[in-house]
N, C-alpha and C positions, 0 to 999 in steps of 0.2 A: 766659918766662912760660908756665905750663901752663894750658890751657883746661879748665874744669870743666863737668860736665854740669849740675848744679844743687846749690845749697847746701842742706843740711838746715836745719831750724828752729834758731833760736838756742838754745843750751844743749844741743843734741843732741851725743852723742859719736860720731855717724856721720861718715864721711868722704865727700867729694864724689868722684864718678867722674872720673878724668882722661880727656880727650878728644883724639883725633887732630885736628890742625889741617889735615891734608891733605884734599883733595877726596875725598869718600866713595866716589864711583864708581871713582876711581883706586885707592883702598884695596881695594875688592872685586876689581877686576881683578888686582891684585898678589896678593891672597890666593888667588885661584883658580889662578894660575900656579904659586905655590909656597907652599902652606899651611903647611908646616913652618918654612920660613925666615921667613915673615911672622909666625907665632906667636912664634918665638924673638925677633925684633926687638921686637915689642910687649911681651912680658913683660920684656925687658931694660930697655925705656924706661919702662914704666908699671906693671909688676907683673901680677898675675893678673887684675885687673879693669880694663877700659878700654873706651872707647866711640868711636863715630864717627857722623856724620850722613850719610845717603845716601837718595836718592829720597824726601825729605821725612819720613824716619823716623829715630829715634834707636836705634842698636843698641849694646848693651853685651855684650861677651864676658866670660864668667865662667869662667875656667879652673880646673882642679883638681877632685879628687874631692869635697872638702869643699863647694865651691860647688855642684857638681852635686847633692849630697845635699840642700842647703837648698832648691834650686829644684824638684827632682823629687819630694821628699817633701812639699813644699808644705803644711806643717802649718797655716798660717794662711790658706790659700786665697788667697794673694796673686797667684799666677800662673795664667794660663789658656792652654790649648792653642789653642782655637778662633781667637781674634783673631790669634795669632801665625802658625799654619799657614795660616790663611785669606789672609794677606798674600801667601804664596808659592803656595799651591795651591788656595785656596778655590773659585775658579770652576770648577776641573777635578775636584776631589774633595770637592765640597760635602757636608757632614754625614756624612763617613766617621767611623768610631769615634774616630780620632785628633783630629778637629776638634770633638768634643763635650766638655763640661766638667761637673764637679760632679754634681748629682743626675741630670741627664739622661744624662750619660756612664755613671754607675753603672747606671741602669735598662737602657740599651741593652747594656751589657757583660754584664749578667746573662743576657740572652737570647742574645747572641752566643756566650757560653761554652758553650752547648749544642752548638755546632758544633765544639768542640775538646776534648770529653771523651775519656778514654782509649778508651772503647767506640767512639766515632765515629772517632777517629784510627785504630783498628784497621781499621775499614771502609775508610777512605781508603787505608791501606797495601795492603789486598787489591785495591783498584782500581788503585793506582799501580804495584805491582810487576810484573805481567805486561806492562804497557805499557813500562816502562823496560827490562825484559829484551828485549822485542822490538825496541825502538829500538837497543839495543846491537848487535844483529846487523847493523844498517845504519849504524852509526857510521862516518864516513869515515876513511880512513887516508892516509898521506903528510903533506903540509903542511896542517894543519887550524887554523882560527881558532876557538879554544875559546869565546870569548864568543858568537860567532854560533851555534855548535852548541848551547850551553847555553840560549841564548835561545829557539831553536826547541823544545828539549826541554821547558823549563819552561812554554812556552805550551801545548804538547800536554798536559802534566800539568794545567794550569789548566782547559783545556777538558774534559778527561776527569773529573777528580776534583772540581773546583769547579762546573762547569756541567753535567756529565753529558750533553753534547751531542756529536754527530759533525758536524763542519762541513766543507764543501768547502775546499780549500786557499786559494782566493781569499778566502773569508770569514774564515778564520783569519788570513791575512796582513793583511786590512783591520783586524781587531781589534788585532793586534800593532802595526801602525803607529799606531793611535789611542792605545794605551797609551804608546808611546814619545813621541808628541807632547804628551800631557797632562803627562808627567813633565818634559820639557824646558821646557815653558812656564813652570813655576814659577820658573825662574831667568832669565827674559827681562829684558833691560835696558829695552826698550820695553814697558811694562806696559799697553798698550792694544791693542784688536783691529784693528790696522792690517793690511790684507790682505797675506798672505805672511809676516808675522812670526810669531815663536814663540807669542806670546800668542794671536793670531788662530787659529793652528793648534790650540792647546790647547782653545779654546772650541769650535771646529768638531768636534774629536775627542770632546769630552765629549758632544756631541749624538749622535754616532754610537753611543757606548757606551750612552747612555740608551735610544735607540731599540731597540738590540739586546735589552737586558734586558726592556724593557716588552713587546716582541713575544713573549717566551718565558714571561713570569711566570704567565699564566693556566694554561698546561699544568703548570707546577711546583706551583701551588697545588692542581691537580686530583688529582695523584697523588704520594705520597711516594716519593722515590728516594734513594739513599745519597749524593748529591752535596751540596756546600755550598749551592748555589742552592736546592735543595728543602728542606734543613734550615732555612734562614732563613725560608722561606715558611711553615713549619709550627711553628717553635719558639714556645714560650710562656714568659712570665715566671712567677714564683711567684704572681702575682695574676691569671694568665690573660691578661695583655696580650700582643699579637702585633704584629709589625712591619706597618706599612702597605706598600703596593706601593712607595711612594716611599722608605721606609726600606730595604727590601730592595735596591732598585736602588742607592741611595747606598752601602750597605755592600758590595755585591758589587763595584762599581767600585773602591772603595778597597782592599778585601782582595785582589782580583786584582792590582792594581798592586803592592801591598806584597809579595805572594808571588812575583810574576813577576820583578820587577827585583832585589830584595834577594837572592833565592836564586841568580839568575844571577851576580850580582857575587861572592857568596861562593864558589861553585864555581869560578869563573874564578880567583880568588885562590888557592884551594887547589891548583888544577892548576898554577899558576905556581910556587908554592913547592915542590910535589912534583917538578916538572921541574928546578928549581934545586938541589934536595936529594934526589937519587935514592935515598939511603939511607932517607929517610922514606917515599918512594913504595914502596920494597920492604918496609919494616916494615908499612905499611898493607895491602899486597897479601897478605903472609904471614898476617896476622891474618884477612883476609877469607876465605882458603882454609880457615880453621878452621871456617867455617860453610858451610852449603849455599848453593847459588845463590839459593834463595828464603829470605828472612829471615823469622823470626817477629818479632812485635812486641817480645817480650822480648829478642831478640838485639840490638836497636838500642843498648841501654845497654852491651852488651858489646863493641861496636866502639870500644874505647878509643883506639886509635891514630888512627883517622879523627877521633875526637872531639877529641883533642889538636891535630891539624892544623887542624881547623875553628876551634877556639877561638883559636889563634894567628893564623890568617888573619883572623878577625874583629877581633882586637886591632889588627893592623897596618893593616887597611883596613875599618873598619865601613861597611857599605853606605849608611847614613844618617850622614854625617860630623858633623852638628851637630843639636842639638835646640833650637828656638826656643820661647820662652814670652813672653806679654805680661803686664806688671804691671797688675793691675786695681785696685790701690790702692797708696798709698805704702808702701814696704817697704824691706828691706835684704838684701844678700848679702855675707857675709864682712866686715861692718862698713861697707859702702859704701851710701850712700843711693840707692835706686832709686825715682824718682817714678812715679806712676801714668801709664800710657801708654807706658812704656819697653819696648822689645823686648830681651829678654835671650837669650843664646845659650850653650848648653853645647857646647863643641867636643870631642866624644869622640874624633874623629880625632887630636887633640892630646893629650887626657887619657890615651889608651891608650899613650902613649909617655913617661909621666911617670917619670923615674928614681927618684922617691921610692918607687915600688912595683915597677918593673920593672928588673931588672938588664940592662945592655946593651940598651936598649929598641929600638934599630934592627935588632937581629939576630933572624932567624927562629929561634926556640927553643921548640918545642912543649912541651918538658919543664918549662917554667916553670909550666904548668898541672897538673903531676902532683901527687898528694896530698902528696908529700914537700916540694915547693917552694910550690905554691899561691900564686904571687905575686899573682894576681888577688884573693885574699882579704884583701889588706892594707887594703882599704877597701871598703865595700859598693858604692861607685860607681867603683871603679878600672877595672872592665870593664863597659861598658854598651852593647853593640851592639844590644840589644833595648830600650833605654831603662830606665826605672826608675819606681818609685812606681805610682800607680793606672793610669797610661797605658802600663805595660810592655806590649810587643807581645803581643797576645792569640794570635797564631798562631805563637809561637816554637817550640812543640813540633812542630807540623806542618812548619815550615821545617827543623828539624833532622832530622826523619824523612825528608823528601824528599832533603835533601843526602846523608845517610848511605846511603840506598838507591841513589841514582845513583852515588855514589863506589864503593860496594861492587861494583856490576855493572861499572863502568868499569875498576876495578883488576883484576878477575878476567879481563877479556877483552883489555886493551890495556896497552901501555907507551908513555910519551911523554917527550920531551926538548926542551930548548932549547939553543942554542949557549952555550958556557961564559961568554962575555962579555955575553950578552944581559941587559938589564935592562928590565923592562916599563915602557913610557912611559905615565904616567897622565894622564887628563883629569879634572880636578876641577870642571869648569864646571857640572855638575849632580850626579847621583849618580856616584861615582867608578868609571870604567871605563878599560880600556887603550885608548889611541889606535889601536893596531894590531890590536885584538881578540884579542891573545895568539896568535900563530902558533906551533904546536908541531909537532914531527915525531912522528906517531902511527903505531904499528905494532901489528898484531894479534898476540897471544901464541900 
């Protein structure tokens, strides 16, 4: 007998969502250990849409690009970001842009977009590039853990480009620890501030971040500087509306987290695949030497090999593996009845390996993104590492600019490798990171 979520009204042609009878906490543990095997078993047993109950909440996974399109495009405003993401990260990233919905989200996004226009991005590149070039002169050689090195680098970028501040190393380390703890808190099993637990650490770290930004906001309001912090303090909407101090702090904490962690994960994945496939590393390096050491903003689009590697790495391991939404009214997905209050999840980690769109989806094959093949164009939601719809990542162009700039400088100065039989062991308990931090053998060219 199959357990069902809820029966639609009599006479409806909608289907009821099949539910797992297994304990929901055990289901989540299994999913985190082996997300791909877990997804295969669920789809074999239930199909693309199935649910489970855990932590007092009903979760429905909606696999496939078609389901993703219905949820992300959200034409009848049936799904909301705020109630869904707040369940996971609300206390730690309160009122960040991803946690706002509908008219309020639109108004805040219009102001935030001023921080990511081409003119402003050019300014960020001018600030970013000398710092990356200087850091590359000090990049370690020998056995290097790439995740750790990229995390240090992206934090430096965040402090320089987003904050416009020079901090003592101890203060930078304190902020980095606070960001790590806020991210990890979102997937805590014990979701109460019990001293020493993940949730408690996340709440504590949120306060640390708030205090830091409030301490600096008066100076940022007093003088316009080219960093994101200052831009948000001075940006105005079409009607002259400006962010309050609270708005600025909320958006800065969220944007810094998003830029810091997702970029680190992407560059780590790219480094892994270029180590496993040295022919692609050499292709990317050869193209980088076609340009000068210092890139112009227009050059970024011409780094096509790095772009192919980046896109394939994002396909195989999107930094945000799933996107939750909350049904704010009775609705449907792919013909299944979704009652109000149901949490739905779009598993892009799984969708990105859908054989309907990707040939040999487990294989690293950057050419699948070439204009001739364009496998990601088989459906508008076949490739969604930056989300989709109105909540598509507002910082995606900055993220790609930062990744390409770092990789350009790294490729020109270094070569790296891993043992032939090495496979990167992944931890999917929060955002996906290698358990061993990806040790590579790095040598200066």
